[in-house]
Each structure stands twice: as C-alpha cells, then as structure tokens.
N, C-alpha and C positions, 0 to 999 in steps of 0.2 A: 504494500500500500504506500502511496505517496502522500505527502502533506500539501495542503492547499490553504491559502490565506483568503478569507472572505472579508473584504473591506466594505463597511457600511457607511454610505454617504447620506446625509440629511440636508434638506433645504433649510438653511438657517436664516435666510433673508426675508422671504415672502411672509408677510404677517399672517395671512390666512393659513399658512402651512404649519404654524406653531401650535402644538397641542395644549389644551387646558391641563391643569394638574390632574383632573379626573381622567382625561384621555391618556395622560402619561402613565398613570397607574395601570390602565388596561393594556397599553402597549408594552409596558415592562413585564406584565404577566405573560403576554403572548410571546415575548422574546425569551423569557425564562423557560417557557414550555417548549419552544423551538430548540433552544440549546439543550434542554433536558432530553429531548427526543434524539438528538445527535449523540449525546453522551450515553444514552441507553443502548445505542448500537456500537458502543466502544469506538466511536470515530471522533470524539471531541479531544483536542490536544490542549487548547487553552485559548485565552482571549481576554480582552479588557475594553472598557469604555475610555474615551478620551475627553478631557475638559474642552470647553469652547475657547479657552484662552490659549494663546500661543504667540510665537514670534516666527517670522519668515526671514531667513537670511539669504540674500542674493549676492551675486558676484560684486566685488569691490566693497564688501562688508556693509552693504545696505541692509538695514534691519527694519522690518515693518511689523506692526501689531497684528495679531490674529492670523490664524491659518486661512482665513476667509476674506482677506483684504481685497482680493480682486475676483473672487468667484462666489457663486450663489450657494454652492453646497460645500460642506466640510466633512471630513472623515470623522464620524462620531465614535467609531470603535471598530474592532476587528476580532475575529476568532480564527483559530487554526484548526483544521480538521484533517482526518485521514480519509482517503477515498481510493478506490481501486483505479479510477481514471478520471479524466476531466469531466466526462458526462455525468458521473455519479456526484462529483463535487458541485457541478452546476445544478443538478437536481435537488441537492440539499439546500443550496443557496437560494433557489427559486422560492422556497418556502419561508424565507426570512420575512417576518411581519412588518419590517419597516417599508417593504415594497407597497404596503397599503397607503402610504402617504404620497401625495402628489409632489413630484420633484425629487423624490428620494431614489437612490440606486444602490445596487450591490455589485461589487466587482470580485471576480474569482481569479486568483493567480496561483499557479503552481510554484511551490518553494523548491528552488533548484540548487541552492548552495549547500555545501556540506556543513556539518556542525563541528565547531572547534572544541 
C-alpha cells in the first residue's frame, strides 16, 4: 500500500460560505465520522487541522500575512492515508464532507519521498 496526502481547501473569503457555529459542529461530526471510517479500514496514517493565521515568504525575503493573501481558498488541514492505488485514494477523498461547501476542494497527492 502507498501513502497519499489529502489536502482540504476551504473558501475563507466568501461571506456566504462561512458556516455558523451550529453548522460547524455538524461539519466537525461529519468529518470525524469520515476519518473514523478510514481508520476503521486501517488506512488512516495521520493528519491535522491548520490555523487560519500564517505568513507567506516569497523570493527576496518578502513576507506577507496569511496563507490566503492572494487566493480565495486556504488549506484548512490534511490527512495521510494508505491506499492500494490512486483510484482507491480518490474514492476515499470523494467522501470528504467539506466537499458539501461551495468553493471548497480536496486534493489527493501520492507521497513519493522516502522516510528518513
């Protein structure tokens, strides 16, 4: 089995796309159930959420605030999973509950580097 990274991107700019605290609780439960389903198949490796704060460093040491200074969506978090191939990884990622939000997306990337 290979490892795959599932990057979750959320629309953090569009006011209508921002969930209420009640909606956020529902979304977190759906997310936990989704990750729990992957873990139950012994395919969950790890993952974490990321804060909305950040700095972007560009060439010539130019530093800007926020990971979203120039884009509408920001990486909200990621998980690493095990899958037999890209198709299986994509099938698991397609069930990610953040895809229910307008402007959100999920990216699947195979992890190719060796572990040190």
